[in-house]
C-alpha positions as protocol buffer text, in pm:
chain_id: "A"
residue {
  index: 1
  type: MET
  ca { x: -8005 y: 1416 z: -8486 }
}
residue {
  index: 2
  type: TYR
  ca { x: -8001 y: 1048 z: -8395 }
}
residue {
  index: 3
  type: TRP
  ca { x: -7979 y: 742 z: -8618 }
}
residue {
  index: 4
  type: ASP
  ca { x: -8093 y: 388 z: -8539 }
}
residue {
  index: 5
  type: THR
  ca { x: -7981 y: 45 z: -8645 }
}
residue {
  index: 6
  type: ALA
  ca { x: -8323 y: -88 z: -8752 }
}
residue {
  index: 7
  type: LEU
  ca { x: -8272 y: -319 z: -9050 }
}
residue {
  index: 8
  type: SER
  ca { x: -7914 y: -195 z: -9090 }
}
residue {
  index: 9
  type: ALA
  ca { x: -7697 y: -348 z: -8817 }
}
residue {
  index: 10
  type: SER
  ca { x: -7419 y: -459 z: -9051 }
}
residue {
  index: 11
  type: ASP
  ca { x: -7049 y: -377 z: -9018 }
}
residue {
  index: 12
  type: PRO
  ca { x: -7038 y: -146 z: -9324 }
}
residue {
  index: 13
  type: VAL
  ca { x: -7337 y: 55 z: -9196 }
}
residue {
  index: 14
  type: LEU
  ca { x: -7201 y: 72 z: -8839 }
}
residue {
  index: 15
  type: ARG
  ca { x: -6863 y: 191 z: -8974 }
}
residue {
  index: 16
  type: MET
  ca { x: -7033 y: 458 z: -9188 }
}
residue {
  index: 17
  type: LEU
  ca { x: -7247 y: 580 z: -8897 }
}
residue {
  index: 18
  type: ARG
  ca { x: -6944 y: 600 z: -8668 }
}
residue {
  index: 19
  type: ASP
  ca { x: -6738 y: 786 z: -8927 }
}
residue {
  index: 20
  type: VAL
  ca { x: -7009 y: 1022 z: -9054 }
}
residue {
  index: 21
  type: VAL
  ca { x: -7235 y: 1106 z: -8759 }
}
residue {
  index: 22
  type: GLY
  ca { x: -7038 y: 979 z: -8457 }
}
residue {
  index: 23
  type: ILE
  ca { x: -7123 y: 670 z: -8255 }
}
residue {
  index: 24
  type: GLU
  ca { x: -7276 y: 888 z: -7979 }
}
residue {
  index: 25
  type: GLN
  ca { x: -7563 y: 965 z: -8222 }
}
residue {
  index: 26
  type: VAL
  ca { x: -7647 y: 598 z: -8295 }
}
residue {
  index: 27
  type: LEU
  ca { x: -7922 y: 407 z: -8113 }
}
residue {
  index: 28
  type: PHE
  ca { x: -8011 y: 39 z: -8127 }
}
residue {
  index: 29
  type: GLY
  ca { x: -8337 y: -10 z: -8313 }
}
residue {
  index: 30
  type: THR
  ca { x: -8523 y: -309 z: -8455 }
}
residue {
  index: 31
  type: ASP
  ca { x: -8863 y: -200 z: -8596 }
}
residue {
  index: 32
  type: PHE
  ca { x: -9016 y: -468 z: -8370 }
}
residue {
  index: 33
  type: PRO
  ca { x: -9306 y: -567 z: -8374 }
}
residue {
  index: 34
  type: TYR
  ca { x: -9317 y: -503 z: -8749 }
}
residue {
  index: 35
  type: LEU
  ca { x: -8999 y: -704 z: -8786 }
}
residue {
  index: 36
  type: ARG
  ca { x: -9010 y: -1065 z: -8663 }
}
residue {
  index: 37
  type: ARG
  ca { x: -8870 y: -1116 z: -8313 }
}
residue {
  index: 38
  type: GLU
  ca { x: -8586 y: -1346 z: -8426 }
}
residue {
  index: 39
  type: LEU
  ca { x: -8465 y: -1081 z: -8673 }
}
residue {
  index: 40
  type: ALA
  ca { x: -8464 y: -821 z: -8397 }
}
residue {
  index: 41
  type: VAL
  ca { x: -8266 y: -1052 z: -8167 }
}
residue {
  index: 42
  type: ASN
  ca { x: -8026 y: -1127 z: -8452 }
}
residue {
  index: 43
  type: ALA
  ca { x: -7968 y: -753 z: -8505 }
}
residue {
  index: 44
  type: LYS
  ca { x: -7861 y: -715 z: -8142 }
}
residue {
  index: 45
  type: HIS
  ca { x: -7630 y: -1014 z: -8176 }
}
residue {
  index: 46
  type: ARG
  ca { x: -7471 y: -868 z: -8492 }
}
residue {
  index: 47
  type: ILE
  ca { x: -7390 y: -546 z: -8307 }
}
residue {
  index: 48
  type: SER
  ca { x: -7253 y: -737 z: -8008 }
}
residue {
  index: 49
  type: GLU
  ca { x: -7028 y: -940 z: -8238 }
}
residue {
  index: 50
  type: SER
  ca { x: -6930 y: -657 z: -8473 }
}
residue {
  index: 51
  type: SER
  ca { x: -6561 y: -626 z: -8551 }
}
residue {
  index: 52
  type: GLU
  ca { x: -6613 y: -259 z: -8646 }
}
residue {
  index: 53
  type: LEU
  ca { x: -6698 y: -139 z: -8295 }
}
residue {
  index: 54
  type: ASN
  ca { x: -6497 y: -161 z: -7975 }
}
residue {
  index: 55
  type: HIS
  ca { x: -6671 y: -264 z: -7651 }
}
residue {
  index: 56
  type: LEU
  ca { x: -6739 y: 98 z: -7546 }
}
residue {
  index: 57
  type: GLU
  ca { x: -6900 y: 175 z: -7881 }
}
residue {
  index: 58
  type: LYS
  ca { x: -7111 y: -142 z: -7862 }
}
residue {
  index: 59
  type: ASP
  ca { x: -7227 y: -48 z: -7511 }
}
residue {
  index: 60
  type: ALA
  ca { x: -7314 y: 302 z: -7634 }
}
residue {
  index: 61
  type: VAL
  ca { x: -7522 y: 177 z: -7927 }
}
residue {
  index: 62
  type: LEU
  ca { x: -7693 y: -99 z: -7728 }
}
residue {
  index: 63
  type: GLY
  ca { x: -7817 y: 130 z: -7452 }
}
residue {
  index: 64
  type: GLY
  ca { x: -7571 y: 390 z: -7332 }
}
residue {
  index: 65
  type: ASN
  ca { x: -7672 y: 653 z: -7586 }
}
residue {
  index: 66
  type: ALA
  ca { x: -8042 y: 593 z: -7517 }
}
residue {
  index: 67
  type: SER
  ca { x: -7982 y: 631 z: -7142 }
}
residue {
  index: 68
  type: HIS
  ca { x: -7847 y: 983 z: -7208 }
}
residue {
  index: 69
  type: LEU
  ca { x: -8132 y: 1069 z: -7444 }
}
residue {
  index: 70
  type: PHE
  ca { x: -8405 y: 929 z: -7213 }
}
residue {
  index: 71
  type: PRO
  ca { x: -8263 y: 955 z: -6857 }
}
residue {
  index: 72
  type: ARG
  ca { x: -8598 y: 920 z: -6677 }
}
residue {
  index: 73
  type: MET
  ca { x: -8685 y: 603 z: -6868 }
}
residue {
  index: 74
  type: TYR
  ca { x: -8338 y: 462 z: -6799 }
}
residue {
  index: 75
  type: SER
  ca { x: -8366 y: 529 z: -6425 }
}
residue {
  index: 76
  type: SER
  ca { x: -8709 y: 360 z: -6421 }
}
residue {
  index: 77
  type: VAL
  ca { x: -8569 y: 47 z: -6587 }
}
residue {
  index: 78
  type: GLN
  ca { x: -8279 y: 39 z: -6341 }
}
residue {
  index: 79
  type: ASN
  ca { x: -8530 y: 22 z: -6053 }
}
residue {
  index: 80
  type: LEU
  ca { x: -8701 y: -291 z: -6190 }
}
residue {
  index: 81
  type: PRO
  ca { x: -8628 y: -629 z: -6030 }
}
residue {
  index: 82
  type: ALA
  ca { x: -8345 y: -807 z: -6211 }
}
residue {
  index: 83
  type: ASP
  ca { x: -8571 y: -1085 z: -6343 }
}
residue {
  index: 84
  type: SER
  ca { x: -8806 y: -838 z: -6517 }
}
residue {
  index: 85
  type: LYS
  ca { x: -8548 y: -626 z: -6703 }
}
residue {
  index: 86
  type: PRO
  ca { x: -8548 y: -649 z: -7082 }
}
């Protein structure tokens, strides 16, 4: 089972997810387009700046875990020109 960070990218929630389910089961999520774009961007920033996660855990949540879950999608994104990557 996987968990996402939509509307819950705060340090207490990230700590709980890491401790209870393991950071390898956590995916970055935003609920965009239902959530305003600036709130989605802010959620990514909060994870990037979190004091609860080390850099490997942040990388995992912000894309590494999804690349393992969806390897074909990840390889397709990697083949895009650099200026068109999300």
